[in-house]
C-alpha positions as CSV (number, residue, x, y, z in Angstrom):
1,M,-40.2,5.3,17.3
2,A,-41.6,7.4,20.2
3,C,-45.1,7.5,18.5
4,A,-45.2,3.7,18.2
5,E,-44.2,3.2,21.8
6,S,-46.9,5.7,22.9
7,T,-49.5,3.9,20.9
8,I,-48.5,0.5,22.4
9,N,-48.6,1.9,25.9
10,T,-52.1,3.3,25.3
11,I,-53.4,-0.1,24.0
12,I,-51.8,-1.9,27.0
13,G,-53.4,0.6,29.4
14,L,-56.9,0.2,27.9
15,N,-56.6,-3.6,28.0
16,V,-55.5,-3.6,31.6
17,T,-58.2,-1.2,32.6
18,S,-60.9,-3.3,30.9
19,L,-59.6,-6.5,32.5
20,I,-59.5,-5.0,36.0
21,I,-63.0,-3.6,35.8
22,H,-64.4,-6.9,34.5
23,L,-62.8,-8.7,37.4
24,L,-64.2,-6.3,39.9
25,F,-67.7,-6.6,38.5
26,L,-67.5,-10.5,38.5
27,L,-66.2,-10.5,42.1
28,F,-68.5,-7.9,43.6
29,G,-71.4,-7.3,41.2
30,N,-73.5,-10.3,42.2
31,A,-73.0,-9.8,45.9
32,I,-73.8,-6.1,45.7
33,Y,-77.0,-6.7,43.8
34,K,-78.2,-9.3,46.4
35,Y,-77.4,-6.9,49.2
36,L,-79.4,-4.1,47.5
37,I,-82.4,-6.4,47.2
38,T,-82.5,-7.0,50.9
39,K,-81.5,-3.5,51.9
40,Y,-83.8,-1.4,49.7
41,E,-87.4,-2.1,48.8
42,T,-87.9,0.2,45.8
43,A,-86.4,-0.6,42.4
44,S,-85.4,3.0,41.7
45,T,-83.4,3.2,44.9
46,R,-81.7,-0.1,44.1
47,I,-80.7,1.0,40.6
48,T,-79.4,4.4,41.9
49,V,-77.2,2.8,44.6
50,F,-76.1,0.0,42.1
51,I,-75.0,2.6,39.6
52,A,-73.1,4.6,42.3
53,I,-71.3,1.5,43.5
54,N,-70.4,0.5,39.9
55,F,-69.0,4.0,39.3
56,V,-66.8,3.6,42.4
57,L,-65.6,0.3,41.1
58,L,-64.9,1.9,37.7
59,L,-62.8,4.6,39.3
60,I,-60.8,2.0,41.3
61,G,-60.2,-0.1,38.1
62,I,-58.9,3.0,36.2
63,S,-56.7,4.0,39.1
64,I,-55.1,0.5,39.3
65,A,-54.6,0.5,35.5
66,N,-53.0,3.9,35.5
67,S,-50.6,2.8,38.2
68,Y,-49.6,-0.2,36.1
69,T,-49.1,1.7,32.9
70,G,-47.2,4.4,34.7
71,N,-44.7,1.8,36.0
72,H,-44.5,0.3,32.5
73,N,-43.8,3.8,30.9
74,G,-41.1,4.4,33.4
75,W,-39.4,1.2,32.5
76,V,-39.7,2.0,28.8
77,E,-38.2,5.5,29.3
78,R,-35.3,4.1,31.3
79,K,-34.6,1.6,28.6
80,V,-34.7,4.2,25.8
81,K,-32.4,6.4,27.8
82,N,-29.9,3.6,28.3
83,D,-30.0,2.8,24.6
84,D,-29.3,6.5,23.7
85,T,-26.4,6.5,26.2
86,N,-24.9,3.4,24.5
87,K,-25.3,5.0,21.1
88,T,-23.5,8.1,22.2
89,E,-20.6,6.2,23.7
90,L,-20.4,4.1,20.5
91,T,-20.3,7.3,18.4
92,E,-17.5,8.8,20.5
93,Q,-15.5,5.6,20.1
94,E,-15.9,5.7,16.3
95,I,-14.8,9.3,16.3
96,T,-11.7,8.4,18.3
97,E,-10.8,5.6,15.9
98,G,-11.3,7.9,12.9
99,R,-8.9,10.5,14.3
100,Q,-6.3,7.8,14.9
101,E,-6.6,6.6,11.3
102,V,-6.3,10.2,10.0
103,N,-3.1,10.8,12.1
104,S,-1.6,7.5,11.0
105,S,-2.3,8.3,7.3
106,Y,-0.8,11.8,7.8
107,Q,2.4,10.4,9.3
108,N,2.8,7.9,6.5
109,E,2.4,10.6,3.8
110,T,4.8,13.1,5.4
111,P,7.9,13.3,3.1
112,S,11.2,12.5,4.5
113,P,14.1,15.0,4.7
114,N,16.1,12.9,2.3
115,K,13.4,13.5,-0.4
116,F,13.8,17.3,0.0
117,E,17.6,17.0,-0.2
118,S,17.3,15.0,-3.4
119,N,15.1,17.6,-5.0
120,N,17.4,20.5,-4.0
121,K,20.4,18.7,-5.6
122,E,18.5,18.3,-8.8
123,E,17.5,22.0,-8.9
124,N,21.1,23.1,-8.2
125,T,22.4,21.2,-11.1
126,S,20.1,22.9,-13.6
127,T,21.1,25.9,-15.7
128,N,20.1,29.5,-15.0
129,N,17.8,29.5,-17.9
130,S,15.9,26.4,-16.5
131,K,15.4,28.2,-13.2
132,D,13.4,30.9,-15.1
133,S,11.6,28.3,-17.2
134,I,8.1,27.6,-16.1
135,N,8.3,23.9,-17.1
136,S,10.7,22.9,-14.3
137,S,11.6,19.4,-13.2
138,Y,8.8,19.4,-10.6
139,E,6.1,19.9,-13.3
140,K,7.0,18.0,-16.5
141,E,5.6,19.0,-19.9
142,T,3.0,16.7,-21.3
143,P,4.4,15.2,-24.5
144,V,2.2,16.1,-27.5
145,E,2.7,16.1,-31.2
146,V,4.2,19.4,-32.5
147,K,1.8,20.9,-35.0
148,R,2.8,24.3,-36.5
149,N,0.3,26.7,-37.8
150,P,0.7,27.0,-41.6
151,D,0.3,30.8,-41.3
152,S,3.8,32.3,-41.9
153,R,3.1,35.5,-39.8
154,K,5.0,34.7,-36.7
155,D,3.7,37.6,-34.6
156,Y,0.1,37.0,-35.6
157,V,0.3,33.3,-34.9
158,N,1.7,33.9,-31.5
159,V,-0.7,36.7,-30.4
160,F,-3.8,35.1,-32.0
161,W,-2.8,31.6,-31.0
162,D,-5.1,28.8,-32.1
163,K,-5.4,25.9,-29.6
164,D,-5.5,23.4,-32.5
165,Y,-1.8,24.1,-33.1
166,T,1.4,24.1,-31.0
167,L,2.3,27.3,-29.1
168,F,5.8,28.6,-29.8
169,D,7.9,31.1,-27.9
170,F,7.8,34.5,-29.8
171,I,11.6,35.1,-29.2
172,T,13.2,31.6,-29.5
173,D,10.5,29.8,-31.4
174,E,10.6,27.0,-28.8
175,P,7.5,24.9,-28.5
176,I,5.5,25.5,-25.3
177,F,3.5,22.5,-24.0
178,P,0.9,22.3,-21.3
179,I,1.6,20.6,-18.0
180,E,-0.7,18.3,-15.9
181,K,-1.9,20.2,-12.9
182,N,-5.0,19.7,-10.7
183,G,-6.4,17.1,-13.0
184,G,-6.1,19.2,-16.2
185,L,-3.7,20.6,-18.8
186,I,-2.4,24.1,-17.9
187,Y,-0.1,26.4,-19.9
188,Q,2.3,28.3,-17.6
189,I,3.7,31.2,-19.6
190,Y,5.0,34.8,-19.5
191,F,3.4,37.4,-21.7
192,S,3.5,41.0,-22.6
193,T,2.1,43.6,-25.1
194,N,3.3,46.4,-27.3
195,E,1.2,48.9,-25.4
196,N,2.4,47.8,-22.0
197,P,5.9,46.2,-22.3
198,Q,6.1,44.6,-18.9
199,V,6.8,41.0,-17.8
200,N,3.6,39.2,-16.8
201,Y,3.0,35.6,-15.7
202,G,-0.1,33.5,-15.9
203,E,-1.5,30.0,-15.9
204,F,-4.2,29.3,-18.5
205,A,-6.3,26.4,-19.8
206,D,-6.2,26.2,-23.6
207,E,-9.6,28.0,-24.0
208,E,-8.4,30.9,-21.8
209,L,-5.0,31.2,-23.5
210,Q,-6.6,31.3,-26.9
211,D,-8.4,34.5,-25.9
212,L,-5.2,36.1,-24.5
213,R,-4.2,38.8,-27.0
214,A,-0.5,39.2,-26.0
215,Y,3.0,38.0,-27.0
216,K,3.7,34.7,-25.3
217,F,7.0,33.4,-24.0
218,K,8.3,30.2,-22.5
219,T,10.7,31.8,-20.0
220,K,11.0,35.1,-18.0
221,D,14.3,36.0,-19.8
222,N,12.7,35.8,-23.2
223,C,9.8,37.9,-22.1
224,Q,12.2,40.5,-20.6
225,K,14.2,40.6,-23.8
226,F,11.0,41.5,-25.7
227,C,10.2,44.2,-23.1
228,D,13.7,45.7,-23.3
229,T,13.4,45.9,-27.1
230,K,10.1,47.8,-26.9
231,S,11.3,50.1,-24.1
232,N,14.4,51.2,-26.0
233,K,12.4,52.4,-29.0
């Protein structure tokens, strides 16, 4: 934008300079030449003085043109500055409106106290076992078809679980289903091993859980029972 304005200003300046010089030559050139004929007798002197006078006229024309283009450039700079100021003010106004929209949206999404009270009542009515269960009322299991592995080795099927089959709790043989979380299906389980009988908790995608070589349980209590059995030996 600035480059285009500079080019336009240059063209205007050249045109104005040329116009002024031509006018000066038309107005004074003929009169000057007649004066030189009567004033100086030799042709060389006339030419020299004529060139000198024309040079002075040229300088005068350039000076006038520069004064015009300078005033024009000043007007353009003031206009550009005013446009930039208007753009800045518009941007600040848009930012203010955007903040108001965000605040309004946040207030609309803020849960009411009644909602928390309702959730607390539902949690208090559940059993102690459901408190330890990973699949609580806040995160419902995704209903899928139960598909048991035909391999009869319970411990092997649990430790080396295949994602093509349903996962079962090693103690109670309850099916463990994934839950929907963050746009994907996640298994929330407790697990432990013979070598290190401690209660561990983890959240896994099916690919990750398939690579976990440990006994898998649906609840913390079930995992703790397994650990107690191993610790008493």
